[in-house]
Structures are given as structure tokens and as C-alpha cells.
C-alpha positions, 0 to 999 in steps of 0.5 A: 793867026787872026784875032777871030781865029784865035778866039775860036780856037780858045773857046774850042780848048776852054768852053767845053762840057762833059759829054752826054752819056745815054743820048746819040749814035755810037758814031756821034759820041765816038766823035764827041769824045775825041774832041773832049779828050783833044781839048783836054790834052790842049788845055792840060799842056798850054796850062804849063805854058805858064812856067817861064823855066825848065827849072821850075818843073823841078822845083817843090811848089809845096813841101807836101807834093811832088814838082810839077814834072811828076804831074805833067807825066802822072795824067798820061801814065794814068790812061796807061795804068787804068787802060792795062788794068781794064785789060784794053791795052796789053803793053806798056809804053815806058814801064820806068815812067809809068811806074814812076809817075803812077801815084803820089798826088795826095798828101797820103802817108803812103804817098812816097815823097822822099825826093832822094827815091826819084831820078826825074826824067827830063822834060823833053822825054816826059813831052816825048812819052806824053806824045806817044801816049795820046796817040794810043789814046786817040787810036783807041777812042777811034778804034774800040767798039762802042755801044750807047749807052755808055756806063760804067761797065763800058771801055769808054768809061775807063777813057772817060775816067783818063780824061776827067782825071786830067780835068782834075789836075789841070785845076790842083796843078794850077794851085801849084803853079800858084805856089812857085816863085813869081820869077818862075812864072809867065802869063800866057793869052789863052788865059785872061785874069779879070781886070774888075776890082773894087770895094766889097759890098757889105755882106748880109744873111738872107733867108733859104727855105726848107725842103727836101734834098736828095743827094747822089745819082743813079747808074743811068745817069747822062754824065760821067761820075765818080764812085762817090757820087752814086747812091742815095741820101735824102733828108729834110733841112730846115730853113736858115738863113745864108751869106748873100755874098762869098766872104770877100777879101774885105771882109775877112781883113777884119779878122786879119786886123783883130790879130786873129791869127795870134788868138787861139780862141777862135781856132779849133785844136787842129787849126791852132796846131797848123797856125803854129806850124806854119806861123801865119798871120794871114792868108797865104796868097796875100802878099804884104807889100809896106802898107799895101796888099798884093794878091798872087794869082796863078802866073802874076801879083796884082793890087788886092781886089778886095771885093774878090772872094778870100781864099783860105783853108777850111781851118781859116774859115772856121776860125773866122766863123768862131770870131764872126759869131762872137763879133755878130751874136749869132751862131754862124758856120759853114754849110753841110753838104745838104745845106749846100744843095738846099741853097743850090737848089732854091736858086734853079741854076742850070745844070751843065751841060744844060747851060747855054752860058756859065752861070758863074765864074766857072769852066774857064767861060768867063775868066782865068782868075777869080772875079767880084763876089757880086758879079754873078747873081742868082735869085738873091745869091751871088756865086752859089757856082763857081768864082771859089770853091766852097769849104762845107762842115762835113768830111766825106763819106759814102752815100748809101749803096756806095760801090768802089769802081773796080779800075779805081779803087783809090779815088774816094775810099782814101779819103773817108777818113774824117779828114777830108771835107767836102768842098762845093760849087766849083772854081774859075777853073773847075771844067768836066765833072768838077763843074757840075751839081753832083760832084763830090770832092773833098780835101784835107782841112789845112789844103790850099785850093783856089777855095773860099767860103760863105757862112750860114746862120742855123740853130742846127748842130752839124753832127760829125763822128770824131771816131772813124770806123772802116765801112768798106766792106772788103777791108773790113773783111781783111781787118777781121781775117788779120787782126780779128778773132780765130775761126774753126781752130785755124791759126791767124795766117801771118802768124802760120806763116812766120811759124814756117819761116822762122828757122830760115830767118837767123841772122837777117835781124839787120836786113830788109824785108818786103812784103808784097800784097801786104793787104791791111799789113799784118805780115808787115808788122811781124815781119818787123821782129826779125828785120831791121826795116820792113816795106809792105806794099800793095796796089790797092789804096784801100789797103794801104791806108789800113796799116799806115793807120796802124803805124801811125796810131797804132789802133784801128776801128772797123764794122764787121758785118755780122747779119744783113744790116746787122754790124759790130763794131771792133777795135783792134790794137798793136799792142794787143799782138806784141807789135807796137814796139815795131811800128817805127820799122814799117813802111807802106806804099801803094805799088803795082807788083808787076811794075815796082819803081827801082827803089824797091830792091836789096831785100834778105827776104820777100814775101808774096802773099796769096798774090801770084794768082791774082797779077795780070802778069805773074811771070814777069813778076817773078822774073822781076823780082829775082833782081831785087832779092839779095844773094842767099835772100829768100823768096817766100811764095804763098797762094791757093793757084786760084786761077781766074782769067778775070784776074789773068790771062789764061796764057799767063797763067804759071800752071793749073793747065795741060801742057803737051797733053799732061797736068802741068801744076803751078809748082811745077811751073814755079820750079821751071821758072825760078830754078835758074836762079833759086834753089827750093828749101824744103817740100811746099807746105800747106797753110790754111786760112779763114776769111769770115764774111758773115757771122755765118759765112766763112771761106775756109781756103788752103794756101800752098807755100814754098821757100827759095833761096836765091844762089 
């Protein structure tokens, strides 16, 4: 390949932009999306060429992350799982891999990072699987019906979701590669490291004029967006002063030289706990080489470029601001999200895809590393976008009008916990949606990303609520359903179910149970009174995080809707229900009941509450779950048998239709499907329950419980 051809190929891979979704003909857009998918996939593949050995794929670069073999499989699996959920695909490619690679990408308590649970496949098997997935996606892009404009209800939105998700992991995987031993990585010619370095410019504060800020976009927006980008927030921002440059390695070194990592005075309580745990005395990517300093990049170590931006987590950035405030006598901190946007809007930077050339070190259009902080200027400020992400003071939350996308309910809401702070502006490897003005990404405050910060001077106090209240409407309803008041004399559902099966639980004290479709976890905790170990599984991370919060803290705060925009603040504690003593016996994970990981087996009881009529393949579920229950173990099913095609295709219903011209009930279907391996212990039992929506609206439903013993 000659040099000109190589440059053209590299530009096609690197210099891509998110497709505009509300203009052009359907076939033009089909071709553009196909090209965007192929360049994304190629970039993802090429990133892993930075690994020198196959062994590197199985190393834990970060103890709180899976090895990279997971991530190379996860981006492919994500496409398949979302397309099946959307009903676009009917068949899986590899159920085992699609279960193994489904979840476990973030440091959430329900992510299963126990390596004993995984028998990682060979790299060649994962690459073959990726090849199969790529062919399926290409065929779908070429053949699916397409209409313009493409919006969040379109089938093509699901494909774009997979593409943009893959671009996120290109960046986050590059951070993991950066943490591998240096002898396990290598440079590749696709990525060009910046060669410019020198003495850092002296930072200074420049005024940013007051003005109105609008955050959020409409559903008709031109570019793909994640659910947290939609909605609206408007505010007036008073003038403030902002640092001309990002904080450089050189500016941060004064903080290091003052032995600030040894002084709790500068740190938040969370930050100091982190320092004590990590036992660190300088930034993670800095390396001490005798009297000299080096910087670890993705696949090489270089002499310290003092004029590049420092890369630290939020806790370090906050400590620096506290220290710098004391040194300068000024009130310094990081900007809020709105203050960042006020700075951004004041310098008139073109947004993607409107730029001809990226206005900063972003979108892989300039370097495959950071570069000097005085390289990209916009109206007197530098690196307003690009180079490294910029930490803000603000935990992420939903905008007014926020709605969860039905096919990815765990993208945003698990981060609405007051523990994930927003980062803005993108880094050198931020591409696609990551590189647009409206993007809203957040990470745990102790995370490492390609992230640094700039500071501002302002008398405005940033109000950050320390008490987190669950505001997701559906999740709050289930919090009330499982832990709230009793309505119309109807007993709490979990207590009713436990009461009905209790007589069958004798002798199970040392056994383990599975609560499938556990929602916010009440039944999981109730079962822990009778079992040594109980696992709660739910498809929705929105629910799983509630059970996890209760397990970890023993309490939960949520908003209960009363009327219109009127809400009441509710608090529940496990101790209120006599459940606090059982917290250590439960665990919660996100899972697909129709495609469970192999580790979920060997149970003496499986409780599937109000689940089967919400599964995309309940027959497959019943066939599989029988293999996970021990002999003489119990399968307890409850359901109101509300079969709907929006959840389950009619041909996969267990009952509720005519068979051979006669009514065929779900109970009869269950008997036909389960009788070979289970005996029905007693007649079905009606179990009523009430779900409160508002103070004057309730769902009163009657489920049927069947109890089966495995032969």
C-alpha cells in the first residue's frame, strides 16, 4: 500500500462524523450509515492491534474492570441483544457468548466481576463471533426498511445505538489498554502520537460574560442522542472567570511538590479515603524515573510533556482547586455543567458535523494522544473542546422531560445516583456522539479517563444535593409497591407469596434460592429469611440498583407521585421490615431470564414473580430454568397472564388462545410444558396485589400462583 492510499484509508477510519438523520434520501442515508458502521467497526478492531500478545486480552488492566476479552466481545453482543429486544432479530448467533458479554462494563455493584464465574473463550472464537455479527449488521443496514427522518422510534435508531455504543467503548478500552503493562502493548501506525512538548504557558483567568444557557435537545434533533440528552434545562449564568488553559502537568506539579497527596486538608472525605486506599502521591499516569518524570500513553512511555494537560480523576482535581484557592486567595473550583456551556457558547465553536476540520484535538483528527494546552485556541481560551475531558462539579441527572429509551434503560439511570460527575468537551479519542455539544457523559469520581480539568473563579455556590431520591416514575412505583404502604387491605405481595409457599420451605435453610424478575428486591430479602444465599436477577438495571442500594446501605429514598407535579418524599429501611439482618445473604445482578449465564444454577427454589408474560421467549425460559433447579427443588410462578404482543410474539405465548378450536389457558400450557420434569404440588392460588400510581389511581390485579416440585 503506497503512502497516499494509506493516508486515504486512515482518514476514512478516523475522520468520521455522526450521520445527519433528518435530511437526505433514504438510500443516501442507508449508504452513509453503512459506511459509518464499517469505519466504527474497523476502528474498534484496529485499537486492539495495540495489544502485543494474546495474553494481554486476559489481563485485568483495572481490578474493577473485566479483561479486554470481555470488551471486544461486548460491543458485538450489544448489537445482537438490542436487536432481539427490539424484535428486529429473531435468532441469536451464540447464546453463550451473548450471555457472558451482555453486562459488566461499569463499576456498579451488580456487575459481576468475579473471575471465578467466567471461562473466557479463546480470542479466535471471539473474533469469529465478531465476524458473524458484522455480517448480520451489514445485511440489516442494507435490507431493513428505512424512512426519513430517522428518530428514536425508528428501527435504524437501534442500529445507530449499537454504533455509538461501540464508539464509547473504543475510548474506554483505550484507557484500559493504557493501564496494561508496557511490555504487553505496541504502537500501530494508525495512531500518531503528538511530538510537541515543552514548557507550559502560565495560566491566567479570563472573564466569561453572563448569559442564558440552554441544555438539552428536541426529539427532532439532527444527530443521534442518548436518552439523557433529550429534555430541557434553562438558566441564567452570572459572569465568572475561567482559566485560559486546561491545568497542565507543570501547573499540577506544584501541587505534587507541596506534598498535597499527604495532606488531608485539601481533600474531600471521599477524596482522602481514595488517597489512603490507593497510597498514591502523584497522578496515576505519571511515572517516576529516578529524578526524571515520564508519562504513560496508550501504548508507550514518553518523557514528561509538561505543557500537556494533566490527567486526573475528579477527586484529585477538586483537591487541586482547594489547594490553589488557598495559594491564590481566590475562590476556585471546577465549572458546573451550565457554566461549561456558557464558556462553550461564548467562543462560537462549530459543532459536529458542521466543522470542516475539528476545532480542537478531538475526533482523532489531529493526534492519538494529548497535545500542548496552548495548541488550539478559540476566542482567547484554549481546549474548550478536545485534548482531554473536563471534569465538572455536577453529578449527572435527567433534564426536565427526561424519558428512558425502552431498548436501553440502563444507559443513564444507573448514573443518576449522585456519585457520577459530568465530564464535558471530549478528548482526543472522542468520536461520534462523544464529540458533540449535547453529549452528557458521567463517571464515578475516582475513575480514570482521558480527563483533566480547568478551574473557574466564582462567588456562586454550586448546590449539590447529598441526599439522593429516586425520581424514575416506574421505579418509584415499584419502590412503593414493594416497600410502601398497604392499600385497600391488600397484603404486601412479597409477604403474601412467602406466606403461601412457607410450608414448602422446610429443610432449605442451608440452600440457595433465585428471585427472577426481582424488581427492587423485596422478595429477594424475604427469601433470605429461609435460605443461606439468595440471588436477585432482573433485566432492568433501573430496578437492580435499588436492591443493591438497600443491600449496601439498608435504606432507600424515593419520590412518590401524589397529584400532577406534587410529590412526597419517602424513606424506607430494611430494619422497618425485619430484613436488615439478611443483607449479607443476598446479591443482585442484571440478567436476561431467557439467556442466563451458566453460573446461575444449583437452586433449591426459583421464584419467578409476574415474569412469564413479559418475556420474549417464555417457553425457552421454562425449558432452561428446569436445568438450574436441584432435584426436589421448587419452581414458583406467579402471573396475571396478561399476554401482549408488545412483549411476546403470539406464537410464543404459553396460553390465552384457542388450540384445536378450544380455549387453551396458560395454566394448561404450563402443565403441558412442565409435567415431564415437575409435579404441581397443589391447586393454583390467587394472589391479589395493588400498584399505586398516584394518590387517586391504582392498579388492582390478581395473579395466579403455581408451585412445582422438580422430580
